[in-house]
C-alpha positions in Angstrom: -56.8 -31.7 -18.9 -53.1 -32.6 -19.2 -53.2 -36.4 -19.3 -49.3 -37.2 -19.4 -49.1 -35.0 -16.4 -51.9 -36.4 -14.4 -50.6 -39.8 -14.9 -46.8 -39.2 -14.1 -48.5 -37.6 -10.8 -50.3 -40.6 -9.8 -47.3 -42.8 -10.5 -45.2 -40.7 -8.5 -47.5 -40.2 -5.4 -48.4 -44.0 -5.8 -47.2 -46.0 -2.3 -48.1 -49.4 -3.9 -45.9 -52.1 -5.1 -43.5 -51.4 -2.1 -41.3 -54.1 -3.4 -41.1 -52.6 -7.2 -38.0 -53.3 -8.7 -38.0 -49.4 -9.8 -38.0 -48.2 -5.8 -34.4 -48.7 -5.7 -33.2 -47.6 -9.1 -35.2 -44.4 -8.3 -33.9 -43.6 -5.1 -30.5 -44.1 -6.6 -31.2 -41.5 -9.4 -32.9 -39.3 -6.9 -29.4 -39.2 -4.8 -27.3 -39.1 -8.2 -29.1 -35.8 -8.5 -29.1 -34.7 -5.1 -25.2 -35.1 -4.7 -24.2 -33.9 -8.2 -25.6 -30.7 -7.6 -24.3 -30.4 -3.8 -20.8 -31.0 -5.3 -21.5 -28.5 -8.2 -22.9 -25.7 -5.5 -20.0 -26.4 -3.2 -17.5 -26.3 -5.7 -18.8 -22.9 -7.3 -19.2 -21.2 -4.1 -15.5 -22.1 -2.9 -14.2 -21.3 -6.2 -15.8 -17.8 -6.2 -14.9 -17.4 -2.8 -11.4 -18.0 -3.2 -11.3 -16.0 -6.0 -12.8 -13.0 -4.5 -10.7 -13.4 -1.3 -7.1 -13.7 -3.4 -8.5 -10.5 -5.4 -9.7 -8.3 -2.6 -6.3 -8.9 -0.6 -4.6 -8.1 -4.1 -6.7 -4.8 -4.6 -6.3 -4.2 -1.0 -2.3 -3.3 -1.2 -2.8 -1.6 -5.1 -6.3 -0.8 -5.9 -7.9 -1.9 -8.9 -6.3 0.8 -11.1 -3.2 2.5 -10.6 -1.9 5.6 -12.2 1.9 6.7 -12.5 4.5 8.2 -14.5 5.2 6.2 -17.5 8.9 4.9 -16.4 7.6 3.9 -12.9 5.3 1.5 -14.6 7.1 0.2 -16.9 10.5 -0.1 -15.2 10.1 -0.5 -11.5 12.2 2.8 -10.4 10.3 5.4 -8.8 9.7 8.7 -10.2 7.5 11.2 -9.1 4.6 12.3 -10.7 2.3 15.4 -10.0 -1.0 14.6 -8.0 -2.2 17.4 -6.8 -5.8 18.5 -6.8 -6.4 19.3 -10.0 -5.4 15.6 -10.9 -7.7 13.9 -8.4 -10.5 15.8 -9.4 -9.7 14.8 -12.9 -9.9 10.9 -11.9 -12.7 11.2 -9.2 -14.7 12.7 -12.2 -14.3 9.6 -14.5 -17.2 7.7 -14.8 -17.3 4.4 -12.6 -14.5 5.7 -10.4 -15.5 5.5 -6.4 -12.4 6.6 -4.8 -8.9 7.7 -5.9 -5.8 8.0 -3.1 -2.5 9.1 -3.1 0.3 7.1 -2.5 4.4 7.7 -2.4 6.9 4.5 -2.1 10.3 4.7 -0.6 12.7 1.9 0.1 14.2 1.8 3.4 15.9 -0.5 6.4 13.8 -1.4 9.6 16.5 -1.8 12.6 16.1 -2.9 16.1 19.2 -3.6 18.7 19.2 -7.2 17.5 17.8 -7.0 14.1 17.5 -5.2 10.8 15.1 -5.9 7.7 14.7 -4.5 4.2 11.4 -3.0 3.6 9.3 -0.6 1.6 7.8 2.1 3.0 4.1 3.0 1.5 3.5 6.4 2.3 -0.3 7.2 2.1 -2.2 10.4 3.1 -5.6 11.2 4.9 -7.9 10.1 2.1 -6.2 6.7 2.2 -9.0 3.8 2.8 -8.0 1.7 5.6 -11.0 -0.4 5.5 -8.9 -3.4 4.0 -5.8 -2.8 6.9 -8.8 -2.6 9.7 -9.8 -6.3 8.5 -6.7 -7.5 9.1 -5.5 -5.9 11.9 -4.2 -8.0 14.2 -2.7 -5.8 17.0 -2.8 -2.1 17.7 -4.7 0.3 15.6 -4.1 2.3 12.3 -2.3 5.5 12.8 -3.9 9.0 11.2 -2.0 9.3 8.3 -1.4 12.6 6.8 -0.1 14.6 3.7 0.8 17.5 5.5 2.8 16.4 8.7 5.1 13.6 10.1 3.1 11.8 13.0 6.1 9.6 13.1 3.9 6.1 13.1 4.3 3.1 11.4 1.9 0.1 10.8 4.1 -3.3 10.2 3.1 -6.4 9.0 3.0 -9.6 11.3 5.7 -11.2 9.4 8.1 -8.2 9.4 7.1 -8.0 13.3 7.8 -11.8 14.1 11.4 -11.4 12.4 12.4 -8.0 14.1 10.7 -9.4 17.1 8.7 -6.4 18.2 5.1 -5.6 18.7 2.7 -2.7 18.9 3.7 0.3 20.8 7.4 0.0 20.5 9.7 1.9 18.7 11.4 1.1 16.1 14.5 3.0 13.7 13.9 3.4 10.0 17.3 4.2 7.7 17.2 5.5 4.3 20.5 5.2 2.1 21.0 8.0 -0.9 23.2 9.7 -2.4 23.2 12.5 0.6 24.7 9.7 3.0 22.2 7.6 5.5 19.1 9.5 7.2 17.5 8.2 10.3 13.9 8.2 11.5 12.6 7.1 14.8 8.8 5.5 14.3 6.3 4.4 16.4 4.5 1.1 15.9 1.0 1.6 16.2 -0.4 -1.5 14.4 0.2 -4.9 13.0 -1.7 -6.4 10.2 -1.2 -9.8 8.8 -2.7 -10.7 4.8 -1.2 -13.7 4.7 0.2 -12.7 0.9 3.5 -12.9 1.5 5.0 -11.0 -1.4 3.2 -7.8 0.0 3.5 -8.7 4.2 7.1 -9.6 3.9 8.1 -5.8 2.5 5.1 -3.4 2.7 5.1 -1.1 5.7 3.0 2.3 5.6 3.7 5.6 6.9 2.7 9.0 6.4 2.8 10.5 2.7 4.4 13.4 4.1 7.5 11.5 5.6 8.0 9.6 2.1 7.9 13.2 0.3 10.4 14.5 2.6 12.7 11.6 2.3 12.4 11.6 -1.4 12.8 15.4 -1.7 9.6 16.0 -3.7 7.2 18.7 -3.9 4.2 18.6 -1.8 1.9 17.8 -5.3 4.3 15.0 -6.1 3.6 11.4 -5.2 4.5 8.1 -6.8 0.8 7.5 -8.2 -2.7 7.2 -7.2 -4.7 4.4 -6.6 -8.1 4.3 -8.0 -11.1 1.4 -6.7 -14.1 1.2 -9.1 -17.3 1.0 -8.2 -17.9 -2.3 -10.1 -15.1 -4.8 -10.5 -16.9 -6.6 -13.2 -16.2 -3.2 -15.1 -12.7 -2.6 -14.2 -11.4 -2.7 -17.7 -14.0 -0.2 -19.1 -13.2 2.0 -16.3 -9.1 1.7 -17.1 -10.2 2.4 -20.9 -11.5 5.7 -20.2 -8.3 6.4 -18.3 -6.1 5.6 -20.9 -8.4 8.2 -23.1 -8.5 10.9 -20.7 -5.3 10.9 -18.7 -2.3 8.6 -20.0 0.4 10.2 -22.6 -0.3 13.4 -20.6 2.4 15.1 -18.7 2.5 16.9 -15.8 4.3 20.2 -15.2 7.4 18.2 -14.4 7.4 16.9 -17.8 6.6 13.2 -16.5 4.2 11.4 -18.6 1.2 10.1 -16.9 0.1 6.0 -17.3 -2.0 3.6 -15.9 -2.2 -0.1 -15.4 -4.9 -2.4 -14.0 -4.5 -5.0 -11.0 -4.7 -7.7 -13.3 -1.8 -6.1 -15.7 0.2 -5.2 -11.9 -0.1 -9.1 -10.8 -0.4 -11.1 -14.0 0.7 -14.6 -11.8 -1.9 -14.2 -9.3 -4.7 -13.6 -12.1 -4.0 -16.2 -14.6 -3.6 -18.5 -11.5 -7.0 -17.7 -10.5 -8.5 -18.1 -14.2 -7.0 -22.0 -14.1 -9.6 -22.6 -11.2 -12.7 -21.9 -13.6 -11.5 -24.5 -16.1 -11.7 -26.7 -12.7 -15.1 -25.9 -11.8 -16.2 -26.4 -15.4 -14.7 -30.1 -15.4 -16.6 -30.5 -12.1 -19.9 -29.4 -13.4 -19.7 -31.6 -16.8 -18.8 -34.8 -14.5 -22.1 -34.2 -12.2 -24.3 -33.8 -14.5 -22.9 -36.4 -16.3 -23.2 -38.5 -13.2 -26.8 -37.3 -12.7 -27.9 -37.7 -16.2 -26.5 -41.2 -16.3 -28.4 -42.4 -13.4 -31.8 -40.5 -14.4 -31.3 -42.6 -17.7 -30.8 -46.1 -15.8 -33.9 -45.2 -13.6 -36.2 -44.2 -16.6 -35.5 -47.4 -18.5 -36.6 -49.4 -15.4 -39.7 -47.4 -14.6 -40.6 -48.1 -18.9 -39.9 -51.6 -18.3 -41.6 -52.3 -15.3 -45.0 -50.3 -16.7 -44.6 -52.2 -19.6 -48.0 -53.5 -19.4 -49.5 -50.0 -18.3 -47.9 -48.8 -21.7 -49.3 -51.7 -23.6 -53.1 -51.2 -22.0 -52.8 -47.3 -22.7 -51.9 -48.1 -26.3 -54.5 -50.8 -26.6 -57.0 -47.8 -25.5 -56.1 -45.6 -28.4 -53.5 -43.7 -26.8 -50.2 -42.8 -29.2 -46.8 -43.3 -28.3 -46.0 -39.1 -27.6 -48.5 -38.8 -24.8 -46.6 -41.7 -22.9 -43.0 -40.6 -23.6 -44.3 -37.3 -22.1 -46.0 -39.0 -18.8 -42.5 -40.7 -18.2 -40.7 -37.4 -19.1 -42.8 -35.7 -16.5 -42.1 -38.5 -13.9 -38.4 -38.2 -14.4 -38.7 -34.3 -13.9 -40.5 -34.5 -10.3 -37.5 -37.2 -9.4 -35.0 -34.7 -10.5 -37.1 -32.2 -8.7 -37.0 -33.8 -5.6 -33.1 -34.8 -6.1 -32.6 -31.0 -6.9 -34.3 -30.2 -3.6 -32.6 -32.3 -1.5 -29.2 -31.6 -3.1 -29.9 -27.7 -2.2 -30.5 -28.7 1.5 -27.3 -30.7 1.1 -24.9 -27.9 -0.5 -26.1 -24.9 0.6 -26.1 -26.4 4.4 -22.6 -27.5 3.9 -22.1 -23.8 2.7 -23.6 -22.2 5.4 -21.5 -24.6 7.6 -18.1 -23.8 6.3 -19.0 -19.9 6.5 -20.3 -19.8 9.9 -17.8 -22.6 11.5 -14.5 -22.1 9.2 -14.7 -25.8 9.9 -12.3 -26.9 7.1 -8.6 -25.2 7.4 -6.0 -24.1 4.9 -2.4 -23.0 5.5 -2.3 -19.6 4.6 1.2 -19.8 3.5 0.1 -21.7 0.5 -3.3 -20.9 -0.3 -3.4 -17.4 1.1 -6.4 -17.7 3.4 -6.7 -19.8 6.8 -10.0 -21.3 5.9 -11.7 -22.5 2.8 -13.4 -19.5 1.9 -17.4 -19.4 0.6 -19.4 -17.2 -1.2 -23.3 -17.1 -1.8 -24.4 -16.4 -5.3 -28.1 -17.1 -5.2 -28.6 -16.1 -9.3 -25.7 -18.7 -10.2 -27.2 -21.5 -7.8 -31.1 -21.0 -9.8 -29.0 -20.9 -13.1 -26.7 -24.0 -11.9 -30.7 -25.8 -10.7 -32.4 -24.8 -13.9 -29.4 -26.1 -16.1 -29.5 -29.3 -14.2 -33.2 -29.7 -14.5 -32.9 -28.9 -18.3 -29.7 -31.0 -19.2 -31.0 -34.1 -17.2 -34.5 -34.3 -19.0 -33.1 -33.5 -22.2 -30.7 -36.5 -22.5 -33.7 -38.4 -21.0 -35.7 -37.7 -24.2 -33.6 -40.2 -26.5 -34.5 -43.3 -24.1 -38.3 -42.4 -23.5 -38.4 -43.3 -27.4 -38.2 -47.2 -25.7 -42.1 -46.7 -25.5 -42.6 -47.1 -29.0 -41.1 -50.4 -29.0 -43.9 -51.6 -26.7 -46.4 -53.9 -28.6 -49.8 -53.8 -26.8 -50.0 -57.4 -27.7 -46.8 -58.5 -26.1 -47.0 -56.4 -23.1 -50.1 -58.1 -22.0 -47.9 -61.1 -21.4 -45.2 -59.5 -20.2 -44.1 -60.4 -16.3 
């Protein structure tokens, strides 16, 4: 029989001594653990949700890895690279690659009767994954993009539509200027999207890959590059290294050199900013565990002092200090366990409430999202619960040695 566990259960389940000094202390300790855990769960959920929301939006415009010419990635000047079926098959065959899609870029001007706006036209083909655009579509529909013919369709952002005062279904003129002069295209706006990433929304519109190839006077197998989606973002760097080994530094039939960059390398400011959020989480976790630990230490000391006579009696009957210390550590673990249950109910309840109702709003022009994003990560939540329990019990080991200082003879007279 485990005597320390048996005694701890009896003490914990005892309904006597309703006016005992330890009861408020135990309640405070329990709520300290509960509130600390709830804050930790909500903080981790919000940071994960925010990081993944922003990351997915950035990836929606450029995927996880981009393969283009060396000069395009290093200087920003668009230079075509051969991206025919053979190169697409090479990229698709690389382990970890989920999807490959071509793209071509061209700068131009959108003009209505009263306004004009400089934009970047992104030409995409029929293999382009439109899930991201569908998710952020606010009006109209996504056009059917093509690499074989021009459909004269265009997808604008909400910020462009607002500046030009146009809506889905309207016609708009696009002008392109190069050494040969000015060329114009009449396009039909089929849809409008909004991601709240102003650096993309303000300049990026989508048209057919075929149209951009003709405007740039490129061959049918030429494009600005290819966007590659990996099947596990956590292994993005691993897949990128495989692409470097198999594709980078090779040349196409036009003499251009292939190169690649990850989404983190293409958008260092955004990802460095997101990485800073991890430091905030670690600070919050440390503070909340410290609060829970301090309240539990206070509660344990009060419990030991209140049970001085019981401790003295057990020692008089021959019990050693170690089993008595274990009794109070088991008791503390039960209190912590109750606090964890309450904390999980509060924390997960708040996360679920935010996820279903989006009650807490944000300014999308600053935070890129309209409401506080939250994410359920059950393995991580379990890890936080286990770590909180173990750390709180660990910090109670030293205070539990107070038991050794209690003498049986003196404890009998203790009031």
